[in-house]
N, C-alpha and C positions, 0 to 999 in steps of 0.2 A: 561639468560633472568632476567630482574628484576621485581618484582612484586610489584604494588604500590596500596596501599589501602587508599584513602582519605576519610575523615569521613563527609565532607561537599562540597557543589559545589564550593565554592571559593578555597579549597583546591585543589580540584579536578582539577581546571583550572588553577592553578598556578602549579600543576606538568604537565600538559599537555604543558604549555608553557615552561618548563625547559626540557621535553623529548618530543618534537613533534613527533617524531615515535611510541610513545606509542599507543598500540592499545588499545581503551575502549571495557570493557567484562562485560557483566550484566548475561545473559544467557549462553553465550559462546556456542551457537548452531551453529555457523558458523566459527569462530576463531579456535575452538578447534579441528575441523574436519582437517584446515588446518594444524594445527601444529602437529596433530597424524600423518598425512601424510608427514609431513615434507616438506611441499609446501609455508611455510612462516616462518621466525623466526624476529619477530620485537625485538627490543631492549628492550622494556617493555610492560608489560599487565598493564592496568589501570583499577582497579576493581572499578565500580559503585555500587555494591550492599549495601554499608553503606550510600550511599548520599540519605536522605530520601526526598530532595526535588523534586527528579526524579521520586519517586515512587507513586504518587499520580495523581488524575485528578479532574478538577473542572468545571464546567458550570457557564456560564455567557454571558448575552446578545446573547442568541442562537447558542452558540459556547461552544464546549468541548475543553479545554487544556488538552491534555493526555501527561503525563510526559513519557520520554524516556525510562524508565525501568518498567512501568506498564505491566506486562506479558499480553499474548494474553488470558488467562483464565479469567482475572478479565474483558478483553472486552467483551468476550462471555458471563458472569454471569450478568455485573454490567450495561452495556452498549447496549444490543442489539435493547432496543426500541428507544433508542436515535441515534445510528450509526450503523443501520441494515447492511448495506454493510460491514463495517469494522469487524463486529462481524461475518457475514458469512464467510468472508476470513479467519477470525481468527480459525475458527472451521476447516479450511482445513489444517492448518499448523502442520507438523508432527503428532508425538504421544501427548498423554495426558502429558507425562511428558516434552517434547519439548513445550507445551504450557503453561505449568506451569515457564518455566524459559525464553522463548523467547519473545522479545519485539518488537515492530513497531520501536522503536529507533534502534534498533539493525539491523532491516530490511533496513531501511534508509541507515544507516551507511554502510553496504556493498554494496548498490547501484547497486544490481543485475536486471537486466532486467526481471529475473522471480520472483522477491519478491512478495507474495502474497498480501500484505497490499497496495502495490503500486496503482494498478487501483482503488480500492475504494475511496482511498485519491485523485487521479486525478477526479474522477467524480464529486466531490464536491469543487474543487479548495481549497484544504486544504494548511496551511501553515507551513513550520517548521521553528522552533525556534532554533537559533544555538547561543553558546557563547564562548566568550574567556576573557581573563583578560583585553582585549581592550574594552569589551562591550558585548551587546545582540544585534542582528539581525533576522530579518525575512525574509525567501526566500520562493516564490511561491512554490508548488509542481511542476508545470511544468518547472522550472527553476532550480530545484535541480539536476536532472540528466544531466550529461555531456556527458557519455559514458559507455561501459560495465565496470561496477565496479567503476565507476568514478563520484564524486559530486562536489557540490558547496561549501564542506566545506574547509576551510583554514586547514594548518597543525595543527594549535594552537587552534581549534575551537571543541567544543563536541556539539552533538545534545541535547538539553535540553527538547524540546517538541515538538508537533504538534498540531497544532489548527485548529478542524473540524468542520464544520457547522452542526448543529442539522439537521437530516434528516427531509425535506420538503415535502416527499412522498414516494412512494416506492423505495427501491432499491434492487439490485440483484448482486450477484458475482456467477460465475462458471468458472471451470477449467478442464482442460482436463490432463489426465495423464497416465503413463504406468500401473499404478494399482490404486485402490481406494484410498488409504491412504498412508501417509508417503512418498511423492513422491514430486520431483521438476515438477513445471507446464510444459508439452508441449506447451500449451498457455492459457492464463487465459483472462477474461473479466468481467469490472464492469461497472455496470448502475445505474443512479439516474434520478428520475424523481422529478422537483420540480412543485407541481399541482398549486401552487398559480402563479408563475413566468411562468408557462408553457414552463419549459426548460428541457432539456435532458443532462445529463453528461454521458459521456464515459470515459472508461479506457481499455487500452490492455497492458497486459502482457505478457512476455516472446515471443515476436514477433517482436522485434526490437533491435536495441544497446540501447535502453532506454525504459522505459515504455511510451507508446503514448497516445494521445487522437485521438478520430475518429471524427474529426470537423464536416465535410461534414454531416456523418451519422446522428450525434447529431443535425444539422440545419434542416436536412430532416425530421426527426421524429417530431421535435418541430413544423414545419411547417404545416405537414400534419395530425397529431394527431387529433381527434376528442375529445378534451380535455372534453367536458361537455357531451358526449354521454356515456350512458350505455352499448353501442352495443360492442361485443368482436371486438378483433383487426383484421382488414383485413388482409388476407394471403399475398396480394400483397406488404401491407404497411412492415411486418416484413420481408419478401424476400428482399426487396429493401434495407432495413436498415442493414440486414445481408451482403448484398454485399457491401456496402458501408464501413462497418466496415473492411471486409476483404480487401479492397482495400488501406485502411490507415495503414495497418500492413507493416512492414519491415523485414519479416524473412528470415531465414537462414536454410539450411541444417546442422543438428547436428546429433549426436548420439540419441536424442530423438525424434527426427521427421524431417521430410522432411518440406521445406518452402511451398511445395504446400499442405500438409497435415493441416499446422498450417492456412494457409489462409481459407481451406475448414473448418476446426474445429471453428474457428473465426466465421464464418458466421453462423453456426448452434448455437453457443452458444449467439451469438447476437438476433438471432431470438428467441430464447427461454427465455433469459433473459427480452427482452422487452414484451414478451406476459405474463410472469409471473408478470412483475411489472404492467402491464396493468390490469390483473386480480385482483390485491392486491389494485387498487385505493379504493374500497369500505372503507376498512378499515382506510383510511385517511382523510375521508370526515365526 
């Protein structure tokens, strides 16, 4: 297996064109596990650690452009007030060592339905920037995932960034696992409230072949929520919202949990995150 170490993005794209089977590596938190267990043996690893263009984030026109190799730790510490949902999800990823190395770009590249970054990105309609020697294009997050560990990336393309709208209201993320930390989600749920537009965003993880939105639940909540009322969230609203989220899932039985448990847990997560976000509205007014 070859180990390729480009020093610039142009060099990385040229290497990817010459060796389409080369697997990009930044933190290596996914691919190294597969290599260690001999589940994968690509022709080359493409180390992006020296590509400075991928390791920065910028904010412009109400959006954050997050470079593909910015680690979770920096999202937690530098973007918690700007992208709170993604920061919450980042805090749940692995151990501190893994968060120091792991990246949203790598999470997207693996295209796992259980990726922790995916639900928060779905809630705000983020876009994924991909590039090759042929040029750069953007893919809406809802069109990026094609199936379990399959994405819209062409063989010669690399993920260069993800563009995420700045939070326009409270955001939440929660997941269920077999223990409190360092665990793959049995299921997860992301929520965002856009207070000005009176819009609700949803994202379901680890309960379908790809990360999913709960469109009916979002439409229901946007219609029935008393956006200008200081009153607590009515229990019947949170209950119905939870049931609609559970209905939107497409879970299976596997070693981490049953389909029935995933639906039940998602209903609970949806009720709780909507209640927490509703209580947090005062901070955004």
